[in-house]
C-alpha positions as CSV (number, residue, x, y, z in Angstrom):
1,X,30.4,92.7,-16.0
2,X,33.3,91.4,-14.0
3,X,35.0,88.6,-15.8
4,X,35.7,86.7,-12.6
5,X,33.7,83.6,-11.6
6,X,33.8,81.9,-8.3
7,X,33.5,78.1,-8.6
8,X,32.1,76.5,-5.4
9,X,32.5,72.7,-5.4
10,X,33.3,69.7,-3.3
11,X,36.2,68.1,-5.0
12,X,37.0,65.3,-2.6
13,X,40.2,63.3,-3.0
14,X,39.9,62.8,-6.8
15,X,38.9,66.0,-8.5
16,X,38.9,64.6,-12.0
17,X,36.4,61.9,-10.9
18,X,34.1,64.0,-8.8
19,X,30.5,63.6,-9.9
20,X,31.7,61.4,-12.8
21,X,34.0,64.2,-14.0
22,X,31.2,66.7,-14.3
23,X,32.7,69.4,-12.0
24,X,36.2,69.0,-13.4
25,X,34.9,69.4,-17.0
26,X,32.7,72.4,-16.2
27,X,35.6,74.1,-14.4
28,X,37.7,73.7,-17.5
29,X,35.2,74.9,-20.0
30,X,34.1,77.9,-17.9
31,X,37.8,78.8,-17.7
32,X,37.6,79.6,-21.4
33,X,35.2,82.5,-20.6
34,X,36.1,83.6,-17.1
35,X,38.9,84.1,-14.7
36,X,37.7,81.2,-12.5
37,X,38.5,81.3,-8.8
38,X,38.1,77.8,-7.3
39,X,36.8,77.4,-3.7
40,X,37.0,73.8,-2.6
41,X,34.3,72.9,-0.1
42,X,35.5,69.4,0.5
43,X,36.2,70.1,4.2
44,X,33.1,72.3,4.5
45,X,30.7,69.5,4.3
46,X,27.3,70.3,2.9
47,X,24.2,68.2,3.5
48,X,25.4,65.5,1.0
49,X,27.6,63.1,2.9
50,X,26.6,59.5,2.6
51,X,23.6,57.8,1.0
52,X,21.9,57.1,4.3
53,X,22.3,60.5,5.8
54,X,22.8,62.8,2.8
55,X,19.9,64.9,3.9
56,X,21.1,65.3,7.4
57,X,22.7,68.7,8.0
58,X,26.3,69.0,9.1
59,X,26.4,70.6,12.5
60,X,28.8,73.2,11.1
61,X,27.0,73.8,7.9
62,X,25.4,77.2,8.7
63,X,28.6,78.6,10.2
64,X,30.7,77.5,7.3
65,X,28.1,78.8,4.8
66,X,28.2,82.2,6.4
67,X,32.0,82.1,6.4
68,X,31.9,81.4,2.6
69,X,29.6,84.4,2.1
70,X,31.8,86.7,4.2
71,X,34.9,85.5,2.2
72,X,33.2,86.4,-1.1
73,X,32.1,89.8,0.1
74,X,35.5,90.6,1.4
75,X,37.1,89.7,-1.9
76,X,34.8,91.8,-4.0
77,X,36.2,95.0,-5.6
78,X,34.1,98.0,-4.4
79,X,31.1,98.5,-6.6
80,X,31.7,95.4,-8.7
81,X,29.5,92.3,-9.1
82,X,30.7,88.7,-8.7
83,X,29.3,85.6,-10.4
84,X,29.1,82.4,-8.2
85,X,28.7,79.0,-9.8
86,X,27.7,76.3,-7.3
87,X,26.3,72.7,-7.2
88,X,24.6,72.8,-3.8
89,X,23.1,75.4,-1.4
90,X,26.0,77.6,-0.2
91,X,25.4,81.2,-1.3
92,X,22.3,83.3,-2.3
93,X,22.2,86.5,-4.3
94,X,23.2,89.7,-2.6
95,X,23.5,93.3,-4.0
96,X,26.9,92.4,-5.4
97,X,26.7,88.6,-6.0
98,X,24.8,86.7,-8.7
99,X,24.6,83.0,-8.0
100,X,23.8,80.2,-10.3
101,X,23.1,76.5,-9.3
102,X,23.9,73.5,-11.6
103,X,21.9,70.4,-10.8
104,X,21.0,66.9,-12.2
105,X,18.4,66.4,-9.4
106,X,16.3,68.5,-7.1
107,X,15.4,67.5,-3.5
108,X,11.8,68.5,-4.3
109,X,11.7,65.7,-6.9
110,X,13.1,63.2,-4.3
111,X,10.3,64.3,-2.0
112,X,7.8,63.9,-4.8
113,X,9.0,60.3,-5.4
114,X,8.8,59.4,-1.8
115,X,5.2,60.7,-1.6
116,X,3.8,59.7,-5.0
117,X,6.0,56.8,-6.3
118,X,7.3,54.9,-3.2
119,X,8.2,51.8,-5.3
120,X,10.4,53.8,-7.6
121,X,11.9,55.7,-4.6
122,X,13.1,52.4,-3.2
123,X,15.3,52.0,-6.3
124,X,16.9,55.4,-5.9
125,X,20.1,56.4,-4.1
126,X,18.0,58.1,-1.4
127,X,16.1,55.1,-0.2
128,X,17.7,55.3,3.3
129,X,16.8,58.9,4.0
130,X,14.0,59.9,6.4
131,X,11.0,61.8,5.1
132,X,11.3,64.7,7.6
133,X,14.9,65.2,6.6
134,X,14.0,65.2,2.9
135,X,11.2,67.7,3.5
136,X,13.4,70.0,5.6
137,X,16.1,69.9,2.9
138,X,13.6,70.6,0.2
139,X,12.3,73.7,2.1
140,X,15.8,75.0,2.5
141,X,16.6,74.4,-1.2
142,X,13.5,76.3,-2.1
143,X,14.9,79.4,-0.3
144,X,18.1,79.1,-2.4
145,X,16.0,78.7,-5.6
146,X,14.3,81.9,-4.7
147,X,17.5,83.7,-3.8
148,X,19.6,82.7,-6.9
149,X,19.9,84.3,-10.3
150,X,19.3,81.0,-12.2
151,X,19.2,77.2,-12.0
152,X,21.0,75.2,-14.7
153,X,19.7,71.7,-15.1
154,X,21.5,68.8,-16.7
155,X,18.2,67.2,-17.8
156,X,15.3,68.7,-19.7
157,X,12.9,66.6,-17.6
158,X,14.2,68.3,-14.5
159,X,13.6,71.8,-16.0
160,X,10.0,70.8,-16.8
161,X,9.5,69.4,-13.3
162,X,10.7,72.5,-11.6
163,X,8.6,74.8,-13.8
164,X,5.4,72.7,-14.0
165,X,5.3,72.2,-10.2
166,X,6.1,75.9,-9.7
167,X,9.2,75.1,-7.7
168,X,11.3,77.7,-9.5
169,X,10.1,80.6,-11.6
170,X,10.3,79.8,-15.3
171,X,12.5,82.7,-16.0
172,X,15.2,81.3,-13.7
173,X,15.3,77.7,-15.1
174,X,17.7,76.9,-17.9
175,X,18.3,73.5,-19.4
176,X,22.0,73.4,-20.5
177,X,22.6,69.6,-20.5
178,X,25.6,67.5,-19.7
179,X,28.6,66.5,-21.6
180,X,31.1,63.8,-22.4
181,X,34.7,63.8,-23.7
182,X,35.3,61.1,-26.3
183,X,38.4,60.7,-28.5
184,X,36.8,60.1,-31.9
185,X,39.9,58.2,-33.0
186,X,39.1,55.3,-30.7
187,X,35.7,54.6,-32.3
188,X,35.9,51.4,-34.3
189,X,33.2,49.4,-36.0
190,X,35.4,46.6,-37.3
191,X,34.8,44.0,-34.5
192,X,31.0,44.1,-34.5
193,X,29.1,40.9,-35.3
194,X,25.5,42.0,-34.9
195,X,24.6,39.9,-31.9
196,X,26.1,41.6,-28.8
197,X,24.2,43.6,-26.2
198,X,26.0,45.8,-23.6
199,X,25.0,47.0,-20.1
200,X,27.2,49.4,-18.2
201,X,26.3,50.4,-14.7
202,X,27.9,50.1,-11.3
203,X,24.6,50.4,-9.4
204,X,23.3,47.2,-11.1
205,X,19.8,46.8,-9.5
206,X,18.9,50.5,-9.8
207,X,19.9,50.6,-13.4
208,X,17.7,47.6,-14.3
209,X,20.4,45.0,-14.6
210,X,18.3,42.1,-13.2
211,X,15.6,42.9,-15.7
212,X,18.2,43.0,-18.5
213,X,19.4,39.5,-17.5
214,X,15.8,38.1,-17.4
215,X,15.1,39.5,-20.8
216,X,18.4,38.2,-22.2
217,X,17.5,34.6,-21.0
218,X,14.2,34.9,-22.9
219,X,15.9,36.2,-26.0
220,X,18.7,33.5,-25.8
221,X,16.0,30.8,-25.9
222,X,14.9,32.2,-29.3
223,X,18.4,33.1,-30.6
224,X,21.3,31.0,-29.5
225,X,23.9,33.4,-31.0
226,X,23.0,36.5,-28.9
227,X,25.5,37.6,-26.3
228,X,25.3,39.9,-23.2
229,X,28.2,41.8,-21.7
230,X,27.8,43.3,-18.2
231,X,30.2,46.0,-17.1
232,X,30.3,48.2,-14.0
233,X,29.6,46.0,-10.9
234,X,32.7,45.0,-8.9
235,X,31.3,41.5,-8.3
236,X,29.3,39.3,-10.6
237,X,25.6,40.0,-9.8
238,X,24.5,36.4,-10.7
239,X,25.8,33.1,-9.5
240,X,24.4,30.6,-12.0
241,X,26.1,30.2,-15.4
242,X,24.3,31.6,-18.4
243,X,25.3,30.7,-22.0
244,X,26.3,33.8,-23.9
245,X,26.7,35.9,-20.7
246,X,30.0,37.7,-20.1
247,X,30.8,39.6,-16.8
248,X,33.5,42.2,-17.3
249,X,33.6,43.8,-13.9
250,X,34.4,47.4,-13.0
251,X,36.0,48.8,-16.2
252,X,38.2,51.8,-16.8
253,X,37.5,54.2,-19.7
254,X,39.8,52.3,-22.1
255,X,38.1,48.9,-21.4
256,X,34.6,50.5,-21.6
257,X,35.5,52.0,-25.0
258,X,36.6,48.5,-26.2
259,X,33.2,47.1,-25.1
260,X,31.3,49.9,-27.0
261,X,33.3,49.0,-30.1
262,X,32.7,45.3,-29.6
263,X,28.9,45.4,-29.0
264,X,26.0,46.3,-31.2
265,X,23.3,47.5,-28.9
266,X,23.3,49.3,-25.5
267,X,20.6,48.4,-23.0
268,X,20.0,50.0,-19.6
269,X,16.3,50.4,-18.5
270,X,17.1,52.3,-15.3
271,X,14.4,52.6,-12.7
272,X,15.9,55.8,-11.4
273,X,18.4,57.9,-13.5
274,X,19.0,61.6,-13.0
275,X,20.6,62.0,-16.4
276,X,22.5,59.1,-18.0
277,X,25.7,60.1,-19.7
278,X,26.3,56.5,-20.7
279,X,23.4,56.6,-23.2
280,X,25.2,59.5,-24.9
281,X,28.5,57.6,-24.9
282,X,26.8,54.6,-26.5
283,X,25.2,56.8,-29.3
284,X,28.6,58.5,-29.9
285,X,30.1,55.0,-30.4
286,X,27.3,54.2,-32.9
287,X,25.2,51.9,-30.7
288,X,21.4,52.1,-30.8
289,X,20.2,52.4,-27.2
290,X,17.4,50.9,-25.1
291,X,16.3,52.8,-22.0
292,X,13.1,53.5,-20.0
293,X,10.5,56.0,-20.9
294,X,11.4,58.1,-17.9
295,X,13.7,61.0,-16.7
296,X,16.1,62.1,-19.4
297,X,16.0,58.9,-21.4
298,X,13.1,59.9,-23.8
299,X,14.9,63.2,-24.4
300,X,18.2,61.4,-25.4
301,X,16.7,58.5,-27.2
302,X,14.6,59.1,-30.3
303,X,12.0,56.3,-30.3
304,X,12.3,54.1,-33.4
305,X,15.1,56.3,-34.7
306,X,18.1,56.0,-32.3
307,X,16.7,53.4,-30.1
308,X,13.7,52.2,-28.1
309,X,12.0,53.0,-24.7
310,X,10.6,50.4,-22.3
311,X,7.3,51.4,-20.7
312,X,7.0,48.6,-18.1
313,X,8.9,46.0,-16.2
314,X,8.0,43.0,-18.4
315,X,11.2,41.0,-19.4
316,X,9.4,39.6,-22.4
317,X,8.8,43.1,-23.7
318,X,12.4,44.1,-23.1
319,X,13.5,40.9,-24.9
320,X,11.5,42.0,-27.9
321,X,13.1,45.5,-27.9
322,X,16.6,43.8,-27.7
323,X,15.8,41.7,-30.7
324,X,14.4,44.7,-32.6
325,X,17.4,46.9,-31.8
326,X,19.8,44.2,-33.0
327,X,17.9,43.6,-36.3
328,X,16.7,47.1,-37.3
329,X,19.2,48.3,-39.9
330,X,17.5,51.7,-40.2
331,X,18.1,52.4,-36.5
332,X,21.7,51.4,-36.8
333,X,22.2,53.6,-39.9
334,X,20.4,56.6,-38.2
335,X,22.7,56.5,-35.2
336,X,25.9,56.3,-37.3
337,X,24.6,59.1,-39.6
338,X,24.1,61.4,-36.5
339,X,27.3,60.5,-34.8
340,X,28.9,63.9,-35.4
341,X,25.8,65.6,-34.2
342,X,25.9,63.7,-30.9
343,X,29.6,64.4,-30.4
344,X,29.0,68.2,-30.8
345,X,25.7,68.5,-29.0
346,X,26.8,66.6,-25.9
347,X,30.3,68.0,-25.6
348,X,31.3,69.9,-22.4
349,X,32.5,72.7,-24.7
350,X,28.9,73.1,-25.9
351,X,27.5,73.0,-22.4
352,X,30.0,75.7,-21.3
353,X,28.9,77.8,-24.2
354,X,25.3,77.6,-23.3
355,X,26.0,78.5,-19.6
356,X,28.2,81.5,-20.7
357,X,25.5,82.8,-23.1
358,X,22.9,82.7,-20.3
359,X,25.1,84.3,-17.6
360,X,26.2,86.9,-20.2
């Protein structure tokens, strides 16, 4: 097999930050196995543009897609086969091209949410999209699913959704996960006091931030020493002062690492979460985690071992989970004992290895 791989991506103005660093990291790890040729699609806009029209097709989409296909065919050595790694619908398989798609979300699931769980859909990043646009995009994506060699999914839940709903043939679906890059030397337990809860998320409402604050108020009435740190939003999401509440704003990696080292429990009961790399970061820093029993969270969080899963929207129940997570020494010990396992399993190096083994 040809050792060349064409990497189709939309880098934008800050490649290292595109898709929270996912594309940049995948590009680097795949370079360990292939001679990677990067094709930047930033100016060849796909359907994903802005939240409120991300399902609307760019007027030049089809023309540019065909141009990309012709480019690939022209660059192919005669009789050779090319591997194409992409994040959206740009190229299908041909006689001499094998295409693979990497995703954390399928348009078919967005359509499912809109039809079957409209309340949850309103918390998603797609809430402004029109149904007819979503359906049209889902139908187009289906053709690319049928015309590719394989679909790599970030989340195990997405793999199961695609298979159980017969959207993609089971032989084409591969759960490879997502990764993080953590410098182990920055992990430090010396500043923990056993009373601090951390929330990290820019999209505060979607990630359950208001629910976290309501639960914290309940817990604070029972335990005056408990503290809550909120990081991610640019502006403080609440106006009234709350004892024990600390707003940290939009933090860079260094500051976020300091908060992981400072706090004892991570809590983010997202209403809509395609994957959730921050849960993995928290585990790697030794924090038990509280999430929602949905999406990838139950696959990352081992119930009563590495954390706890919320099954409703009751702040009283979340307050109880917060208190339990703070006090359960066995859970804290379990997370620390499995720290090296988390660091290896969820590394981008391991993700790249899984992808290479499947393609190969």
